[in-house]
LODO-911284 format. One record per atom (N, C-alpha, C, O): residue in three letters; x, y, z. Coordinates in steps of 0.1 Angstrom, whole numbers, plus 5000, padded with zeros to 4 digits. Example, Ala and Ser with C-alpha at 12.3 -4.5 7.8 and 13.67 -1.06 7.14 Angstrom:
% LODO-911284
ALA513249435078
ALA512349555078
ALA513249675078
ALA514249675085
SER512849785071
SER513749895071
SER512950005079
SER513450115080
This chain:
% LODO-911284
MET218290120565
MET217090060559
MET216090160556
MET215890260563
ASN215390140544
ASN214390240540
ASN212990160539
ASN212890040541
VAL211990230535
VAL210690170535
VAL210590050525
VAL209789960528
PHE211290060515
PHE211289940505
PHE211889820509
PHE211689710504
ASP212889830519
ASP213389710525
ASP212289640534
ASP212389520536
ILE211389720539
ILE210389660549
ILE209189610540
ILE208789500542
ILE208689680531
ILE207389640524
ILE207689570511
ILE206789510505
GLY208989580505
GLY209389520493
GLY209089610481
GLY208489720483
PRO209389560470
PRO209289630457
PRO207889620452
PRO207089530455
VAL207489720443
VAL206289720435
VAL206489600426
VAL207489590418
MET205489510426
MET205689390419
MET204389300417
MET203389330423
VAL204489210408
VAL203489110407
VAL203888990415
VAL204988940413
GLY202988940425
GLY203288850435
GLY203488710429
GLY203488690417
PRO203588600438
PRO203288620452
PRO204588650461
PRO204388670473
SER205688640456
SER206888650465
SER207888750460
SER208288740448
SER208388840468
SER209488930464
SER210788850460
SER211488890451
SER211088740467
SER212288660465
SER211988570453
SER212788570444
HIS210988500453
HIS210688400442
HIS210088450430
HIS210088380420
THR209588580430
THR209088640418
THR209788760413
THR210388760403
ALA209788870422
ALA210388990418
ALA211888970416
ALA212489020407
GLY212588910425
GLY213988880424
GLY214388800412
GLY215288830405
ALA213488690409
ALA213788620398
ALA213588690385
ALA214288660375
VAL212688780384
VAL212488870371
VAL213788950370
VAL214288960359
ARG214289010381
ARG215389090380
ARG216689010375
ARG217489050366
ILE216788890380
ILE217988800375
ILE217788780360
ILE218788790352
GLY216588740355
GLY216288720341
GLY216688840333
GLY217288830322
ARG216288960337
ARG216489090330
ARG217989110329
ARG218489160319
ILE218689090340
ILE220189110339
ILE220789020329
ILE221589060321
ALA220388890329
ALA220888790320
ALA220588840305
ALA221388830297
ARG219488900303
ARG219088950289
ARG219989070286
ARG220389080275
PHE220289160295
PHE221189260292
PHE222589220290
PHE223189270281
LEU223089120297
LEU224389070295
LEU224589000282
LEU225589010276
LEU223488930278
LEU223488870265
LEU223588970254
LEU224188950244
ASN222789070256
ASN222789190246
ASN222089160233
ASN222389220223
GLU221189060234
GLU220389030222
GLU219288930227
GLU219188890238
GLU218288900217
GLU217188820221
GLU217688680223
GLU218388620214
PRO217388620235
PRO217688490237
PRO216788390229
PRO215588390228
LEU217488290223
LEU216788190215
LEU216688060223
LEU215687990221
ASN217688010230
ASN217687890237
ASN218187910252
ASN219187970255
VAL217287870260
VAL217487900274
VAL217387770283
VAL216387690282
ARG218387740291
ARG218287630301
ARG218287700315
ARG219287770318
ILE217287670324
ILE217187720337
ILE217287610347
ILE216487510347
VAL218287630356
VAL218387520366
VAL218187580380
VAL218887680383
PHE217187530388
PHE216887590400
PHE217587510412
PHE217587390412
HIS217987580422
HIS218587520433
HIS217787550447
HIS217187650448
GLY217887460457
GLY217487470470
GLY215987520471
GLY215087450466
SER215587620476
SER214287670479
SER213587690465
SER212487640462
PHE214387750456
PHE213887770442
PHE213387630436
PHE212287620430
ALA214287530438
ALA213887410432
ALA212687340438
ALA211987270431
LYS212387370450
LYS211287310457
LYS209987380453
LYS208987310452
THR209987500451
THR208887580450
THR208687660437
THR207687730436
TYR209487640427
TYR209487730415
TYR208187720408
TYR207787820401
LYS207487610408
LYS206287600400
LYS205087670408
LYS204287740402
GLY204987650420
GLY203987720428
GLY204087870430
GLY203087940429
HIS205387910431
HIS205588060433
HIS205788130419
HIS205988250418
GLY205788050408
GLY205888120395
GLY207188160392
GLY207388240383
THR208288100399
THR209688140396
THR210088100382
THR210888170376
ASP209588000376
ASP209787970362
ASP209288080352
ASP210088120344
ARG208088120354
ARG207488230347
ARG208288360348
ARG208488430339
ALA208688390361
ALA209388520364
ALA210688520357
ALA211088620351
ILE211488420358
ILE212788420350
ILE212488440336
ILE213188520330
LEU211688370330
LEU211388390316
LEU210888530313
LEU211288590303
ALA210088590322
ALA209588730320
ALA210688820320
ALA210788910311
GLY211688800329
GLY212888880329
GLY213688870316
GLY214088970311
LEU213788760312
LEU214588720298
LEU213888790287
LEU214488820277
LEU212488810288
LEU211788870277
LEU211789030279
LEU211289100270
GLY212489070290
GLY212589220292
GLY211489280300
GLY211289400300
MET210689200307
MET209689250316
MET210189300329
MET211289260333
LEU209489390336
LEU209789450349
LEU209089360359
LEU208089290356
PRO209489370372
PRO208789300383
PRO207289330384
PRO206489250389
ASP206889450380
ASP205489490381
ASP204589470369
ASP203489510369
ASP205189400359
ASP204489370346
ASP203389260349
ASP203689150352
ARG202189300346
ARG201089200347
ARG201089080338
ARG200288990339
ARG201989090327
ARG202088980317
ARG203088870323
ARG203288770316
ILE203688890335
ILE204488780340
ILE203888640341
ILE204588540338
LYS202588640344
LYS201988510346
LYS201888440332
LYS201788310332
ASP201888510321
ASP201688450307
ASP203088450300
ASP203188430288
SER204088460307
SER205388470301
SER205788350293
SER206388360283
LEU205388220297
LEU205588100289
LEU204988120276
LEU205588070266
THR203788170275
THR203088180262
THR203788280254
THR203988260242
PHE204188400259
PHE204988490252
PHE206288440247
PHE206688470235
ALA206988360255
ALA208188290250
ALA207988210238
ALA208688210228
ASN206888130240
ASN206488030229
ASN206188100216
ASN206688060205
ASN205488210217
ASN205088290205
ASN206288350198
ASN206288370186
MET207288380206
MET208588440201
MET209588340196
MET210688380190
GLY209188210198
GLY210088110192
GLY211288070202
GLY212288010197
MET211188120214
MET212188090224
MET211987940229
MET210887900233
SER213187860228
SER213287740233
SER213787740248
SER214787800250
TYR213087670257
TYR213487690272
TYR213187550278
TYR212387470274
SER213987530288
SER213887410297
SER214087450311
SER214887530314
PHE213487370319
PHE213687390335
PHE214187260341
PHE213787150337
ALA214987280350
ALA215587160358
ALA215987190372
ALA216087310375
THR216187100381
THR216587120395
THR217987050396
THR218186940390
ALA218787110405
ALA220087050408
ALA220587110421
ALA220187220425
ASP221487040427
ASP222287100438
ASP223487170433
ASP224487110428
LEU223387300434
LEU224487400428
LEU225587420438
LEU226487500435
GLY225587350449
GLY226687360459
GLY226387460470
GLY225287480474
ASP227387530475
ASP227287610487
ASP226987750483
ASP227787840483
VAL225687770479
VAL225187900474
VAL223887920482
VAL223387840490
HIS223388040480
HIS222088080486
HIS220887990482
HIS220887940470
PRO219887960490
PRO218887870487
PRO218087920475
PRO217587840467
ASN217988040473
ASN217188090461
ASN218288130450
ASN218488240447
THR218788020444
THR219788050433
THR219387980421
THR218687870421
VAL219688040409
VAL219387980397
VAL220587990388
VAL221288090389
LEU220887900379
LEU221887890369
LEU221187900355
LEU220387810351
ILE221488010348
ILE220888030335
ILE221888010324
ILE222888080324
SER221587930314
SER222587920303
SER221687970290
SER220587930288
LEU222288060283
LEU221588140272
LEU222388120259
LEU223588110259
LYS221588120248
LYS222188130235
LYS221288230227
LYS220088210227
GLY221988330221
GLY221188440214
GLY221088410200
GLY221588310195
LYS220488500192
LYS220188480178
LYS221588480170
LYS221688420160
SER222588550174
SER223888550168
SER224688430171
SER225688410165
GLY224288350180
GLY225088230185
GLY225888270198
GLY226488180203
ARG225888390202
ARG226488430215
ARG225888350226
ARG224688340228
GLU226888300235
GLU226388220246
GLU226788280259
GLU227788350260
LEU226088250269
LEU226288320282
LEU225788220294
LEU224788150292
GLU226488220305
GLU225988150316
GLU226088240328
GLU227188290331
ILE225088250335
ILE225088330348
ILE224588250359
ILE223688160357
LEU225188280372
LEU224588220384
LEU224188330393
LEU224988410396
GLY222888340396
GLY222388450403
GLY221488400416
GLY221088290416
SER221388490425
SER220588450438
SER219688570441
SER219988690439
SER218588530446
SER217488630450
SER217488620465
SER217188520471
ILE217988740471
ILE218388740485
ILE217288810495
ILE217588830507
GLY216088840489
GLY215088890498
GLY214689030494
GLY215589110491
GLY213389070494
GLY212889200492
GLY213089230477
GLY213089350474
GLY213289140468
GLY213489180454
GLY214889200450
GLY215189220438
ARG215789200460
ARG217189220458
ARG217989100454
ARG217688990458
ILE218989110445
ILE219689000439
ILE221189010440
ILE221689120442
ILE221788900438
ILE223288910435
ILE223588820423
ILE223088710423
ILE224288880413
ILE224888790403
ILE226188750408
ILE227188820409
ASN226288610410
ASN227588560416
ASN228588520405
ASN229788550407
LYS228088470395
LYS229188430385
LYS228588460371
LYS227388450368
ILE229588490362
ILE229288500347
ILE230288410340
ILE231488430341
ASN229888320333
ASN230688220326
ASN231688160334
ASN232888150330
GLY231288120347
GLY232088060356
GLY233088140364
GLY233888090373
LEU233088280361
LEU233988360369
LEU233288450379
LEU232288510376
GLU233788450391
GLU233088520402
GLU232988670400
GLU234088730398
VAL231788730401
VAL231588880399
VAL230988940410
VAL231289060414
ASN229988880416
ASN229288930428
ASN228889080427
ASN229489170433
PHE227889110419
PHE227289240417
PHE225889230419
PHE225289130416
ARG225189340423
ARG223789340427
ARG222989410416
ARG221789390416
GLY223489480406
GLY222689540396
GLY221789650401
GLY220789670395
GLU222289720412
GLU221489830417
GLU221889970412
GLU221090060413
GLY222989980406
GLY223390100399
GLY223790070384
GLY223689950380
HIS224290160378
HIS224790140364
HIS225990060364
HIS226890100371
THR226089940357
THR227089850359
THR227689810344
THR226989760336
LEU228889840343
LEU229689820330
LEU230289670332
LEU230889650342
VAL230089580323
VAL230589450323
VAL231489440310
VAL231089450299
VAL232789410313
VAL233789410302
VAL234389270302
VAL235089230311
PHE234289190291
PHE234789070289
PHE236089100281
PHE236089160271
HIS237189040287
HIS238489070280
HIS239488970282
HIS239288880291
ASN240588970275
ASN241688880278
ASN242588950289
ASN242889070289
ASP243088870298
ASP243988920309
ASP245288950304
ASP246088870300
MET245489090304
MET246889130299
MET247189270304
MET246189340307
PRO248389310306
PRO248789440311
PRO248189550304
PRO248189540291
GLY247589650311
GLY246989760305
GLY245589750302
GLY244989850299
ALA244989640304
ALA243589630300
ALA242689710310
ALA241789780305
VAL242889720323
VAL242189790332
VAL242289940329
VAL241390020328
ALA243589980328
ALA243990120325
ALA243290170312
ALA242790290312
ALA243190090302
ALA242590130290
ALA241190160290
ALA240690250284
VAL240490080299
VAL238990100301
VAL238790220310
VAL237890300307
THR239490230322
THR239390340330
THR239690480324
THR239090580328
HIS240590480315
HIS241090600308
HIS239890650300
HIS239590770300
ILE239190560293
ILE238090600285
ILE236890660294
ILE236190760291
LEU236690590305
LEU235690650314
LEU235990780320
LEU235190860322
ALA237290800324
ALA237790930328
ALA237491040318
ALA237091150321
ARG237891000305
ARG237691090294
ARG236191140292
ARG235891250287
GLY235291050295
GLY233891080294
GLY233291130307
GLY232091140309
CYS234191170317
CYS233691210330
CYS232791120337
CYS231791160344
ILE232990990336
ILE232290890343
ILE232990850356
ILE234190800356
ASN232290860367
ASN232890830380
ASN232690690384
ASN231590640384
ILE233790620387
ILE233690480392
ILE233290470407
ILE233990540415
ALA232190400410
ALA231790380423
ALA232490260430
ALA232990260442
GLN232490140422
GLN233090020426
GLN233689940414
GLN233189960403
MET234689860417
MET235189790406
MET235789650410
MET236389650421
LYS235589550402
LYS236089420405
LYS236589350392
LYS235889360381
VAL237689280393
VAL238289210381
VAL238489070385
VAL239089040395
SER237988970377
SER238088840379
SER238688770366
SER238388820355
ARG239488670368
ARG240088600357
ARG240188450358
ARG240288400370
SER240188380348
SER240188230349
SER241588180353
SER241788090361
CYS242588250347
CYS243888220351
CYS244888340345
CYS244488430337
ARG246088350349
ARG246988440344
ARG246988440328
ARG247288340322
GLY246788550322
GLY246688550307
GLY245488490301
GLY245388490289
GLY244488440310
GLY243388390304
GLY242088480302
GLY242288600301
LYS240888420302
LYS239788500301
LYS239488590314
LYS239688530325
ALA238988710313
ALA238788790324
ALA237488870323
ALA236988880312
ILE236988920334
ILE235789010334
ILE235989120343
ILE236389100355
MET235689250339
MET235689360347
MET234189400351
MET233389410342
ILE233989420364
ILE232689480368
ILE232989610373
ILE233689620383
ILE232389710367
ILE232589860370
ILE231189910373
ILE230389920363
GLU230989960385
GLU229690020388
GLU230090170388
GLU231090220393
THR229190250381
THR229490390378
THR228290480382
THR227190430383
ASP228690610385
ASP227590700390
ASP226790750378
ASP225590800380
GLN227290750366
GLN226590800354
GLN226390680344
GLN227190580344
LEU225490690336
LEU225190600325
LEU226290630314
LEU226490740310
ILE226790510310
ILE227890530299
ILE227090530285
ILE226290440282
ASP227390630277
ASP226790650264
ASP227290560253
ASP228390500255
ASN226690560242
ASN227090470231
ASN228490490226
ASN229190400222
GLU228890630225
GLU230190660220
GLU231290600229
GLU232290540224
LEU231090610242
LEU232090560251
LEU232090410250
LEU233190350250
MET230990340249
MET230890200247
MET231590150235
MET232290050235
MET231390230224
MET232090190212
MET233590200213
MET234390120207
SER234090300221
SER235490310223
SER236090190232
SER237190140230
ILE235190150242
ILE235690040251
ILE235689910243
ILE236689830244
ARG234689890234
ARG234789760226
ARG235789760216
ARG236189650211
SER236389870212
SER237489880203
SER238789850209
SER239789840202
ILE238889840222
ILE240289800228
ILE240589670224
ILE239789570225
ASN241889650221
ASN242389530215
ASN242089410224
ASN241689310218
CYS242289410236
CYS241989300245
CYS240589270249
CYS240189170255
VAL239689370245
VAL238189350249
VAL237489260239
VAL237489290227
THR236889160244
THR236089080235
THR234589120234
THR233989090224
PHE234189170245
PHE232789220245
PHE232589310257
PHE233189300268
ALA231689410256
ALA231289490267
ALA229889530266
ALA229389550255
VAL229289550278
VAL227789580279
VAL227489660291
VAL228289640301
VAL226589740291
VAL226089810304
VAL224789760308
VAL223889750300
VAL224689720321
VAL223489690328
VAL222989820334
VAL223589860344
PRO221889890329
PRO221490010334
PRO220890000348
PRO220289900352
SER220890100356
SER220190110369
SER218690100366
SER218190160356
GLU217890040374
GLU216490030373
GLU215890150381
GLU214690160381
C-alpha cells in the first residue's frame, strides 16, 4: 500500500469512488471508442444508482467521455460541455446483476457509426476495473499501457500480435484473451511496459483477423 491508497487521488470531489473513479471509466470508454462519442446511454447500478445525482457521478462519467481528467475543475459543468458539443446522452438505473455496487454500463456510438458497450466498476480510491467490453469479460484496471485488440477467433491471431510487439521491443506484462465462442468474436487485453507507437499499431491493425485495435495509455 502507498500513500495514494490512503489519501486517494488528486481529484475534484466529492468522492474518489463516485467521482474520480467514474471519470476514469468514462475516459477509458472514450479511448476504446477511439473517436468523439455522439450518442451515449449510461446505466447506473447499486450505490451508483442511488447517489449518482448527489455525488455528481453523471457529470463525472460525461467528463471522462469528454476527455477530462479526475482533477479537472470543469467536471461540474460537463453536461453543459456535452450539450455544446452536440453529444446526445441519457441516464438510467438498473440492476446489472452480481457486480460491484459502484458499476456502470455505458453504450456509445461515435461520429463514424462505431458502437461500443463497456461495463466498469469503481472499486475505491479512484481505482477501477473494466469488467466487460461488448459483452466479453476483460477485467483490466487501466493502470498501465493497455493494448485492446478486437479480432476474430482463429489460429495464429495471438501469435501475429505478439510477434509485432516483440519486433518493436515491447514487453508484455499481462495478457488475457476472451471470445464469444469458438471461431467467434474475440478480444485480447495486453498490458505492456512500454507505450506502443503508431507504426506498430498500424501493423497490428493490418493483421487479417483483427477488426480494430487501440491503446489505452497509462495515466
